[in-house]
C-alpha positions as CSV (number, residue, x, y, z in Angstrom):
1,M,-26.1,-13.9,38.1
2,T,-22.7,-13.0,39.4
3,R,-19.3,-14.1,38.1
4,T,-15.9,-13.7,39.7
5,P,-13.1,-14.6,37.3
6,A,-10.5,-16.9,38.5
7,S,-7.0,-15.4,38.7
8,A,-3.6,-15.9,40.1
9,P,-2.7,-14.0,43.3
10,G,-2.6,-10.3,42.4
11,P,0.4,-8.1,42.6
12,F,-1.2,-5.8,45.1
13,P,-1.0,-6.1,49.0
14,L,-4.7,-5.2,49.3
15,V,-7.8,-7.1,48.4
16,L,-11.3,-5.7,47.7
17,Q,-13.9,-7.7,49.7
18,L,-17.6,-7.4,48.8
19,R,-20.8,-8.5,50.4
20,L,-23.3,-8.7,47.5
21,H,-27.0,-8.9,48.4
22,N,-29.7,-9.6,45.7
23,E,-32.8,-7.7,46.8
24,V,-35.0,-9.8,44.5
25,D,-34.3,-13.3,45.7
26,G,-32.7,-12.4,49.0
27,Q,-29.4,-14.2,48.4
28,T,-26.1,-12.8,49.8
29,R,-22.6,-13.7,48.5
30,E,-19.1,-12.9,49.8
31,L,-16.7,-12.0,46.9
32,S,-13.1,-10.8,46.8
33,F,-11.0,-9.3,44.1
34,E,-7.2,-9.0,44.0
35,R,-7.1,-6.6,41.0
36,W,-8.9,-3.5,40.0
37,P,-10.7,-1.7,38.6
38,V,-13.6,-4.2,39.2
39,R,-16.1,-3.4,36.5
40,I,-19.8,-3.9,37.4
41,G,-22.5,-4.3,34.8
42,R,-24.7,-6.7,32.8
43,N,-22.1,-7.3,30.1
44,S,-20.2,-10.6,30.5
45,G,-16.9,-8.7,30.0
46,N,-17.2,-7.1,33.5
47,E,-15.4,-8.6,36.5
48,L,-18.7,-8.5,38.5
49,V,-21.6,-9.4,36.3
50,L,-25.1,-8.4,37.5
51,D,-27.6,-10.0,35.2
52,H,-30.7,-7.8,35.6
53,P,-32.4,-5.4,33.1
54,Y,-32.1,-2.5,35.5
55,V,-28.3,-2.8,35.4
56,S,-26.5,-1.2,32.5
57,Q,-24.0,-3.0,30.3
58,W,-21.2,-1.1,31.9
59,H,-22.6,0.3,35.1
60,A,-19.9,1.2,37.6
61,A,-16.3,0.4,38.6
62,L,-14.7,-0.3,42.0
63,G,-11.1,0.7,42.7
64,V,-8.6,1.4,45.4
65,A,-7.0,4.8,46.1
66,A,-4.7,5.6,49.0
67,G,-5.7,2.3,50.7
68,A,-9.4,3.0,50.5
69,A,-12.1,1.6,48.2
70,T,-13.7,3.9,45.6
71,I,-16.7,3.5,43.4
72,T,-17.3,5.4,40.1
73,Q,-20.6,5.5,38.2
74,V,-19.7,4.9,34.6
75,S,-21.8,7.0,32.2
76,S,-24.9,5.0,32.6
77,T,-28.6,5.9,32.7
78,N,-29.2,3.6,35.7
79,S,-27.7,5.2,38.8
80,V,-25.5,4.2,41.6
81,L,-26.6,5.1,45.2
82,V,-24.2,5.5,48.2
83,D,-26.1,5.6,51.4
84,G,-29.1,6.8,49.5
85,R,-27.3,9.5,47.5
86,K,-27.5,9.2,43.8
87,L,-24.1,9.6,42.0
88,T,-23.7,11.6,38.9
89,A,-22.1,10.3,35.7
90,N,-18.4,9.6,36.2
91,E,-18.5,10.7,39.8
92,A,-16.1,8.8,42.1
93,V,-16.8,8.3,45.8
94,V,-14.4,7.1,48.5
95,L,-15.8,4.3,50.6
96,T,-14.7,3.9,54.3
97,G,-16.3,0.5,54.7
98,G,-19.6,1.2,56.4
99,E,-21.5,2.6,53.4
100,V,-24.3,0.7,51.6
101,V,-23.8,0.9,47.8
102,R,-26.9,0.1,45.7
103,V,-26.9,-0.9,42.1
104,V,-30.7,-1.6,42.0
105,P,-31.7,-4.3,42.7
106,F,-28.4,-5.2,44.3
107,S,-26.7,-3.8,47.4
108,L,-23.0,-4.0,48.2
109,Q,-20.8,-3.5,51.2
110,V,-17.2,-2.9,50.2
111,R,-14.0,-2.9,52.3
112,V,-10.3,-3.1,51.6
113,V,-8.2,-5.7,53.6
114,A,-4.5,-6.5,53.6
115,V,-3.4,-9.9,52.3
116,P,-1.4,-11.7,55.1
117,G,2.3,-12.2,54.3
118,V,2.3,-9.8,51.3
119,L,2.6,-6.5,53.1
120,Q,6.1,-7.5,54.2
121,A,7.2,-8.7,50.8
122,P,10.0,-6.6,49.3
123,G,9.6,-4.8,46.0
124,P,7.4,-2.0,44.7
125,A,3.7,-1.9,45.6
126,V,2.7,-1.8,42.0
127,A,4.1,-4.6,39.7
128,A,3.2,-6.0,36.4
129,P,-0.1,-7.8,36.3
130,A,-0.1,-11.6,35.9
131,P,-0.2,-12.8,32.3
132,A,-3.5,-13.5,30.6
133,S,-3.0,-17.3,30.9
134,A,-3.5,-16.9,34.7
135,S,-7.2,-16.6,34.1
136,P,-8.5,-20.1,33.1
137,S,-12.1,-18.9,33.0
138,G,-11.4,-17.3,29.6
139,A,-12.6,-13.9,30.9
140,P,-10.8,-10.8,29.6
141,P,-8.1,-9.7,32.0
142,P,-9.0,-6.6,34.0
143,L,-7.3,-3.3,33.2
144,G,-3.9,-2.9,34.9
145,P,-2.9,0.3,36.7
146,M,-2.3,3.3,34.5
147,G,0.6,4.5,36.7
148,G,3.9,2.7,37.7
149,G,4.9,-0.8,36.7
150,E,5.1,-2.3,33.3
151,L,2.0,-3.5,31.4
152,S,1.9,-6.8,29.7
153,A,2.1,-6.9,25.9
154,L,-1.6,-7.6,25.8
155,H,-2.4,-4.6,27.9
156,R,-0.1,-2.4,25.8
157,S,-1.7,-3.5,22.6
158,A,-5.2,-2.9,24.1
159,L,-4.3,0.6,25.3
160,H,-2.7,1.3,21.9
161,V,-6.0,0.3,20.1
162,L,-8.2,2.2,22.6
163,N,-6.2,5.3,22.5
164,G,-6.1,5.2,18.7
165,L,-9.9,5.0,18.7
166,A,-10.1,7.8,21.3
167,Q,-7.8,10.0,19.2
168,H,-10.1,9.7,16.3
169,L,-13.5,9.8,18.2
170,V,-12.7,12.0,21.2
171,G,-9.9,14.0,19.8
172,R,-7.3,13.0,22.4
173,P,-5.8,9.8,24.0
174,L,-7.2,8.8,27.3
175,D,-4.8,8.4,30.3
176,D,-7.3,7.7,33.1
177,P,-8.8,4.2,33.8
178,Q,-12.2,5.7,34.5
179,Q,-12.2,7.6,31.2
180,L,-11.4,4.4,29.4
181,L,-14.3,2.7,31.1
182,V,-16.6,5.5,30.1
183,F,-15.2,5.4,26.5
184,G,-15.7,1.6,26.4
185,D,-19.3,1.9,27.7
186,R,-20.1,4.6,25.1
187,L,-18.7,2.4,22.3
188,D,-20.7,-0.5,23.5
189,Q,-23.9,1.5,23.5
190,L,-23.4,3.1,20.1
191,L,-22.5,-0.3,18.5
192,E,-25.6,-1.9,20.0
193,V,-27.8,0.9,18.5
194,F,-25.9,0.6,15.2
195,L,-26.5,-3.1,15.0
196,R,-30.2,-2.8,15.9
197,C,-30.8,-0.1,13.4
198,L,-29.0,-1.9,10.6
199,I,-31.1,-5.0,11.3
200,A,-34.3,-2.9,11.2
201,L,-33.4,-1.3,7.9
202,R,-32.6,-4.6,6.3
203,R,-35.7,-6.2,7.7
204,G,-37.9,-3.4,6.3
205,Q,-36.1,-3.8,2.9
206,D,-36.9,-7.5,2.8
207,Q,-40.5,-7.0,3.9
208,C,-41.1,-4.3,1.3
209,R,-39.7,-6.5,-1.5
210,Q,-41.9,-9.5,-0.4
211,M,-45.0,-7.4,-0.2
212,L,-44.5,-5.8,-3.6
213,D,-42.9,-9.0,-5.1
214,L,-39.8,-7.1,-6.1
215,R,-36.6,-8.5,-7.5
216,A,-33.9,-8.8,-4.8
217,I,-30.7,-7.0,-5.4
218,A,-27.8,-9.5,-5.1
219,A,-25.0,-8.1,-3.0
220,P,-21.4,-9.3,-3.2
221,G,-20.4,-10.7,0.2
222,D,-24.0,-10.4,1.5
223,E,-23.7,-14.0,2.8
224,L,-21.0,-12.9,5.2
225,L,-23.5,-10.8,7.2
226,G,-26.4,-13.2,7.1
227,R,-29.9,-12.2,7.8
228,S,-30.1,-12.7,11.5
229,D,-32.4,-10.4,13.6
230,D,-30.1,-10.8,16.6
231,P,-27.6,-7.9,17.1
232,E,-25.1,-10.2,18.8
233,V,-25.1,-12.7,15.9
234,L,-24.7,-9.8,13.4
235,G,-21.9,-8.3,15.6
236,R,-20.0,-11.6,15.7
237,A,-20.3,-11.8,11.9
238,L,-19.0,-8.3,11.4
239,F,-16.1,-8.9,13.8
240,D,-15.1,-12.2,12.3
241,L,-11.3,-11.7,12.3
242,G,-10.8,-14.4,9.7
243,R,-12.8,-12.6,7.0
244,D,-12.9,-9.1,5.6
245,T,-16.4,-8.0,6.3
246,V,-15.9,-4.2,5.8
247,P,-16.8,-4.4,2.0
248,A,-19.9,-6.5,2.8
249,L,-21.1,-3.9,5.4
250,E,-20.5,-1.1,2.9
251,Q,-22.4,-3.0,0.2
252,A,-25.3,-3.6,2.6
253,F,-25.7,0.2,3.1
254,K,-25.4,0.7,-0.7
255,N,-28.2,-1.8,-1.3
256,I,-30.4,-0.1,1.3
257,M,-29.8,3.3,-0.5
258,L,-30.4,1.6,-3.9
259,H,-33.6,0.1,-2.6
260,E,-34.9,3.5,-1.5
261,V,-34.0,5.1,-4.8
262,G,-35.7,2.2,-6.6
263,L,-38.9,2.8,-4.6
264,L,-38.9,6.5,-5.5
265,N,-38.4,5.6,-9.2
266,G,-41.1,3.1,-9.1
267,M,-43.5,5.5,-7.4
268,V,-42.9,8.1,-10.0
269,A,-43.5,5.5,-12.8
270,G,-46.6,4.2,-11.0
271,L,-48.1,7.7,-10.5
272,R,-47.5,8.5,-14.2
273,N,-49.4,5.3,-15.1
274,L,-52.2,6.4,-12.8
275,L,-52.4,9.8,-14.5
276,E,-52.3,8.2,-18.0
277,R,-55.4,6.2,-17.1
278,L,-57.2,9.5,-16.5
279,S,-55.8,11.3,-19.4
280,P,-58.1,13.0,-22.0
281,E,-57.1,10.5,-24.6
282,M,-58.0,7.5,-22.3
283,I,-61.3,9.2,-21.3
284,R,-62.2,9.9,-24.9
285,A,-61.4,6.3,-25.9
286,E,-63.4,4.9,-23.0
287,A,-66.4,7.0,-24.0
288,G,-66.3,5.6,-27.5
289,G,-64.8,8.7,-29.2
290,S,-62.9,6.8,-31.8
291,Q,-66.1,5.8,-33.7
292,R,-68.2,8.9,-33.1
293,A,-68.2,12.4,-31.7
294,V,-68.6,12.5,-27.9
295,G,-70.2,15.4,-26.1
296,P,-68.9,17.1,-23.0
297,K,-71.5,15.6,-20.7
298,Q,-70.6,12.0,-21.8
299,L,-66.9,12.7,-21.4
300,W,-67.5,14.1,-17.9
301,E,-69.6,11.1,-16.9
302,T,-67.0,8.7,-18.2
303,F,-64.3,10.5,-16.2
304,E,-66.4,10.3,-13.1
305,R,-66.9,6.6,-13.6
306,M,-63.2,5.9,-14.2
307,H,-62.2,8.1,-11.2
308,R,-64.7,6.2,-9.0
309,D,-63.4,2.9,-10.1
310,L,-59.9,3.9,-9.2
311,A,-60.9,5.5,-5.9
312,E,-63.2,2.7,-4.6
313,E,-61.4,-0.4,-5.9
314,D,-58.3,-1.0,-3.9
315,N,-57.0,-3.7,-6.2
316,T,-57.4,-1.4,-9.2
317,T,-55.5,1.5,-7.6
318,F,-52.8,-0.8,-6.3
319,E,-52.3,-2.3,-9.7
320,A,-52.2,1.2,-11.3
321,V,-49.5,2.5,-8.9
322,F,-47.5,-0.7,-8.0
323,G,-48.1,-2.7,-11.2
324,H,-45.8,-3.4,-14.2
325,P,-44.4,0.2,-14.6
326,F,-43.4,0.3,-11.0
327,D,-41.8,-3.1,-11.1
328,Q,-39.9,-2.2,-14.3
329,A,-38.6,1.1,-12.9
330,Y,-37.4,-0.7,-9.7
331,A,-35.9,-3.6,-11.6
332,S,-34.0,-1.3,-13.9
333,L,-31.9,-0.2,-11.0
334,A,-31.3,-3.8,-9.9
335,S,-30.1,-4.6,-13.4
336,D,-27.8,-1.6,-13.5
337,K,-26.4,-2.7,-10.1
338,G,-25.9,-6.2,-11.3
339,Q,-24.0,-5.0,-14.4
340,G,-22.0,-2.6,-12.3
């Protein structure tokens, strides 16, 4: 699937024209873009969306430099090929118009053409990009130029936020469009991994409680996150700008940690219970030592029988380790948490 966001005539005298060929179904489309960078990838936030599992979320970016088209492979695991040569991460290549660019399973031919009647227009070559309302499709506006001209308030705010994040995470602000694309791609990948891992941790926690019939630990604000197994649904819940979900996320991790500590406490209590069942006092009582003297041979035979029962009977062993003492030790943490 490809998408070209609708936009007002761009401020640039040049237009990127693309011939996009789908090598899977054989379809070819002609596309044009009046603003750049033109981001290419599977994510719907790109200007050119290529919906195929071989394509990364943020795969590549097309631009214009000195009147020529350029393509840059964003830091992605799936490569970009220009006339059969594989680009390296963040490598930019100038396109003269005759090259075949492949983003498997798509191929592109790219050229830069002048818009009639615009080249003679007075004024600087780089002007402020059209306002966000010029894009009725609802797609996010493409990044404006990092050089001359004034950025819109939306662009300035976006750059302020991105550079604030970059200052904390990279150690410096980013002043290059391609660096911002790479940074955004890395954020997207890391956030996706974070969401999938959080879902897996919470799913494992729920499954363990169900299997052992353990008391659930109620979490303040847990309803804000829900219990969805879909990373996108969880992501939308976390980034709900109308609610403060940060405390709920922090509490979710606290509950996971509390659950793990509760399991350790329960295991210790369960193993102590198992050892008590094989203690000398229990063996002596089982052998009838409270009424009469019991010899070493009878004590040993009693121990062997009790040990065999525990070793061979799964239900007996399970009850000894994960029975009432285990449940009490786990529930005590839940009670302490509820009181705290």
